[in-house]
SERO-4910 file (N, C-alpha, C, O; in steps of 0.05 Angstrom, whole numbers):
BEGIN
 pado doro    nc1    nc2    nc3   cac1   cac2   cac3    cc1    cc2    cc3    oc1    oc2    oc3
  Met    A   -118   -176    961   -137   -187    942   -149   -165    925   -157   -169    902
  Ser    A   -152   -140    936   -164   -119    921   -147   -109    898   -158    -98    879
  Val    A   -121   -112    899   -104   -104    877   -106   -124    854   -103   -116    831
  Ala    A   -111   -148    859   -112   -169    838   -136   -164    819   -134   -170    796
  Val    A   -158   -154    830   -182   -150    813   -177   -129    791   -182   -134    768
  Pro    A   -166   -105    798   -161    -85    777   -140    -95    757   -142    -90    733
  Val    A   -120   -110    767   -100   -120    749   -112   -141    729   -106   -141    706
  Leu    A   -129   -158    740   -143   -178    723   -161   -164    703   -162   -172    680
  Leu    A   -176   -144    711   -193   -129    692   -177   -115    670   -185   -116    647
  Thr    A   -154   -104    678   -137    -91    658   -126   -111    638   -126   -107    614
  Phe    A   -118   -134    648   -108   -156    631   -129   -165    612   -123   -169    588
  Leu    A   -153   -169    622   -175   -178    604   -182   -157    583   -187   -164    560
  Ala    A   -181   -131    591   -187   -110    571   -166   -109    550   -172   -106    526
  Leu    A   -141   -111    557   -119   -111    538   -120   -135    520   -114   -133    496
  Ser    A   -127   -158    531   -129   -182    515   -151   -180    494   -148   -189    472
  Ala    A   -173   -167    502   -196   -164    484   -188   -145    461   -194   -150    437
  Cys    A   -173   -124    467   -164   -105    446   -145   -119    427   -146   -115    403
  Arg    A   -126   -134    438   -106   -147    422   -119   -168    404   -112   -170    381
  Gly    A   -139   -182    414   -153   -202    397   -168   -189    375   -170   -201    353
  His    A   -179   -165    379   -194   -151    358   -175   -143    335   -182   -147    312
  Ser    A   -152   -133    341   -134   -125    320   -122   -149    305   -116   -147    282
  Ala    A   -119   -171    319   -109   -195    306   -129   -207    286   -122   -222    269
  Ala    A   -155   -199    290   -176   -210    272   -176   -197    245   -188   -207    226
  Leu    A   -163   -174    242   -162   -160    217   -144   -175    197   -124   -187    205
  Pro    A   -153   -176    172   -136   -190    152   -109   -175    150   -108   -151    150
  Pro    A    -87   -190    148    -61   -178    147    -57   -159    123    -42   -140    125
  Thr    A    -71   -164    101    -68   -146     78    -80   -119     83    -71    -99     71
  Ser    A    -99   -116    101   -111    -90    106    -91    -71    118    -92    -47    113
  Thr    A    -72    -81    133    -51    -64    145    -33    -53    123    -28    -29    123
  Phe    A    -25    -69    104     -8    -60     82    -23    -40     64    -12    -20     55
  Leu    A    -49    -46     60    -65    -28     44    -69     -1     57    -66     19     44
  Lys    A    -76     -1     82    -80     24     97    -55     40     98    -55     65     95
  Glu    A    -33     27    104     -7     41    105      0     54     78     10     76     78
  Ser    A     -5     40     57      1     51     30    -17     75     24     -8     94     13
  Ile    A    -42     73     32    -60     95     27    -51    120     43    -52    142     33
  Gln    A    -43    116     68    -33    138     84     -7    150     72     -5    174     71
  Leu    A     11    133     64     36    143     51     30    159     26     42    180     21
  Leu    A     12    149     10      5    163    -15     -9    189     -9     -4    209    -23
  Gly    A    -25    190     11    -38    215     19    -17    236     27    -20    259     20
  Lys    A      3    228     42     24    246     49     40    255     25     47    279     22
  Leu    A     46    236      7     61    243    -17     46    263    -34     58    282    -46
  Leu    A     20    259    -37      4    276    -54      2    304    -42     -4    324    -56
  Gly    A      7    307    -16      6    332     -2     32    348     -4     33    371      4
  Thr    A     53    336    -14     79    349    -17     84    355    -46     78    338    -64
  Glu    A     96    378    -51    103    385    -79    133    384    -82    148    396    -67
  Val    A    142    369   -102    170    368   -109    173    370   -139    154    364   -154
  Ser    A    196    379   -148    199    384   -177    198    358   -193    190    359   -216
  Cys    A    205    336   -181    206    311   -197    178    298   -200    176    277   -213
  Asp    A    157    310   -189    130    299   -193    122    300   -222    104    285   -230
  Lys    A    135    316   -238    129    318   -267    144    297   -283    139    295   -307
  Met    A    162    282   -270    177    262   -286    157    241   -297    137    235   -285
  Asn    A    164    230   -320    147    211   -333    151    183   -323    174    174   -320
  Val    A    130    168   -319    130    140   -312    111    126   -330     93    138   -342
  Thr    A    113    100   -332     96     84   -349     68     84   -338     63     80   -314
  Asp    A     48     88   -355     20     88   -348     11     58   -348      9     46   -369
  Ile    A      6     47   -325      1     18   -323    -28     12   -316    -35    -12   -311
  Phe    A    -46     31   -315    -73     26   -305    -91     14   -325   -110     27   -335
  Ala    A    -86    -11   -332   -103    -28   -349    -97    -57   -342    -74    -64   -339
  Gly    A   -118    -73   -338   -114   -100   -331   -129   -107   -305   -143    -91   -294
  Asn    A   -124   -131   -295   -138   -139   -271   -123   -127   -246   -101   -118   -249
  Ile    A   -136   -128   -224   -126   -114   -200    -99   -124   -191    -81   -108   -185
  Thr    A    -95   -150   -190    -70   -162   -181    -47   -153   -200    -25   -147   -191
  Glu    A    -53   -154   -226    -33   -146   -245    -26   -116   -242     -3   -108   -244
  Leu    A    -47   -100   -237    -43    -71   -233    -25    -66   -208     -7    -50   -209
  Leu    A    -31    -80   -187    -15    -77   -162     14    -85   -167     32    -71   -158
  Cys    A     18   -106   -182     45   -115   -187     60    -95   -204     83    -88   -198
  Lys    A     47    -85   -225     60    -65   -243     64    -39   -227     85    -26   -230
  Ala    A     45    -31   -211     47     -7   -195     71     -8   -176     84     12   -171
  Ser    A     76    -32   -165     99    -36   -147    125    -30   -162    143    -18   -150
  Met    A    127    -38   -187    151    -33   -202    154     -3   -209    177      7   -209
  Val    A    132     10   -216    134     38   -222    141     54   -197    156     73   -198
  Ala    A    130     46   -174    136     58   -149    166     55   -143    179     74   -133
  Leu    A    177     32   -149    206     28   -145    222     47   -163    243     57   -154
  Glu    A    214     51   -187    228     69   -206    227     97   -195    246    113   -199
  Gly    A    205    105   -182    201    133   -173    213    139   -146    210    161   -136
  Arg    A    226    119   -134    236    124   -107    258    144   -105    264    155    -84
  Ser    A    271    151   -128    291    172   -128    278    199   -123    291    218   -114
  Cys    A    252    201   -129    237    226   -125    226    227    -97    229    247    -83
  His    A    214    205    -88    202    203    -61    213    178    -48    207    156    -58
  Lys    A    227    180    -26    238    156    -13    216    139     -2    220    115      2
  Gln    A    192    150      4    170    134     14    159    115     -6    145     96      1
  Leu    A    165    119    -31    156    100    -52    168     73    -49    157     53    -58
  Glu    A    191     71    -36    202     44    -31    185     29    -12    181      5    -15
  Gly    A    174     42      9    155     29     27    129     21     13    119     -1     18
  Ile    A    119     38     -5     95     31    -20    101      8    -38     85    -10    -41
  His    A    125      7    -50    133    -15    -67    132    -41    -52    121    -61    -61
  Leu    A    143    -42    -28    144    -66    -12    115    -74     -3    109    -98     -3
  Asn    A     99    -55      4     71    -61     12     56    -73    -12     41    -92     -9
  Leu    A     59    -61    -36     45    -72    -59     55   -100    -66     39   -117    -74
  Leu    A     81   -105    -63     91   -132    -68     78   -152    -50     70   -174    -58
  His    A     75   -144    -24     62   -162     -5     33   -167    -13     23   -190    -11
  Leu    A     19   -146    -21     -9   -149    -29    -11   -168    -53    -29   -185    -55
  Val    A      7   -165    -72      7   -183    -96     12   -212    -88     -2   -230    -97
  Gln    A     31   -216    -71     38   -244    -62     15   -257    -47     12   -281    -48
  Thr    A      0   -241    -31    -22   -253    -16    -47   -257    -33    -63   -274    -27
  Arg    A    -49   -241    -55    -73   -244    -72    -70   -266    -93    -91   -277   -101
  Ser    A    -46   -272   -101    -43   -291   -123    -16   -304   -122      5   -292   -116
  Ser    A    -16   -330   -128      9   -344   -131     17   -345   -160     39   -355   -167
  Val    A      0   -336   -178      5   -337   -207     25   -315   -215     43   -320   -231
  His    A     21   -291   -205     38   -269   -213     66   -271   -201     69   -274   -177
  Lys    A     85   -270   -218    113   -270   -209    122   -242   -203    116   -223   -217
  Val    A    137   -240   -182    148   -214   -174    177   -214   -179    190   -234   -171
  Pro    A    189   -195   -191    178   -170   -200    164   -173   -227    170   -191   -243
  Cys    A    145   -156   -232    129   -156   -257    144   -140   -278    159   -121   -272
  Ser    A    140   -148   -302    152   -132   -324    132   -110   -331    108   -115   -333
  Val    A    143    -86   -335    126    -63   -343    136    -55   -371    157    -44   -374
  Ala    A    119    -61   -391    127    -55   -418    126    -25   -423    109    -11   -412
  Ala    A    144    -15   -439    144     13   -446    119     19   -462    111      2   -479
  Gly    A    108     41   -458     84     48   -473     76     77   -466     94     94   -464
  Asn    A     51     81   -462     42    108   -455     54    116   -428     58     99   -410
  Thr    A     59    141   -425     70    151   -400     51    171   -387     33    182   -400
  Thr    A     56    176   -362     41    196   -347     60    208   -327     82    197   -322
  Ser    A     52    230   -315     70    242   -295     69    225   -269     49    211   -264
  Leu    A     90    227   -254     91    212   -228     68    221   -210     56    205   -196
  Gln    A     62    247   -210     40    258   -194     13    245   -202     -2    237   -185
  His    A      8    243   -228    -17    231   -237    -18    201   -230    -39    191   -222
  Phe    A      5    187   -233      7    159   -225      0    156   -196    -16    138   -189
  Leu    A     11    173   -179      6    171   -150    -24    176   -144    -35    162   -126
  Gln    A    -36    195   -158    -65    200   -154    -81    176   -162   -100    168   -147
  Asp    A    -75    164   -185    -90    140   -194    -86    116   -175   -105    102   -170
  Leu    A    -62    113   -166    -56     91   -147    -71     95   -121    -82     76   -109
  His    A    -72    119   -112    -86    126    -87   -116    119    -90   -127    107    -72
  Lys    A   -128    126   -112   -156    120   -117   -161     90   -118   -180     80   -107
  Leu    A   -143     76   -132   -145     46   -134   -144     33   -107   -160     15   -101
  Leu    A   -125     41    -90   -122     29    -64   -146     36    -46   -154     20    -29
  Gln    A   -156     60    -49   -180     67    -33   -204     50    -41   -220     42    -24
  Gln    A   -207     44    -67   -228     27    -76   -225     -1    -65   -244    -14    -57
  Leu    A   -200    -11    -65   -195    -38    -54   -201    -39    -24   -211    -59    -14
  Ala    A   -195    -18    -10   -201    -17     19   -231    -17     24   -239    -28     45
  Lys    A   -247     -6      7   -276     -6     10   -288    -33      5   -309    -40     17
  Glu    A   -275    -49    -11   -286    -76    -18   -282    -96      5   -290   -119      2
***
């Protein structure tokens, strides 16, 4: 009987921890993962960081996320982690709005460096995480 009590307490403790993580909104996981990936990318220097990408930072948040996902997809030849960020952003767009169609069209216009785009995206996702 004495072995059953510690096993039961352990089971209850694990159940409580599991329930706590399940209470988090599913989008927060994708958001946090993207922030972490961007932090790692910004810490590495590669020659293709200077490549030009479309500057998409104008519009509402959901539209920005959708366009950013497409720019991230374009930049995956430079950083393979951008494919994961692309998928995370698509998931965030799909959970935020049923209006935006994926993939989004990104009109040619002003350009910025990939490094600058990553910095701006990192700031945007950090702001979203604070909200």
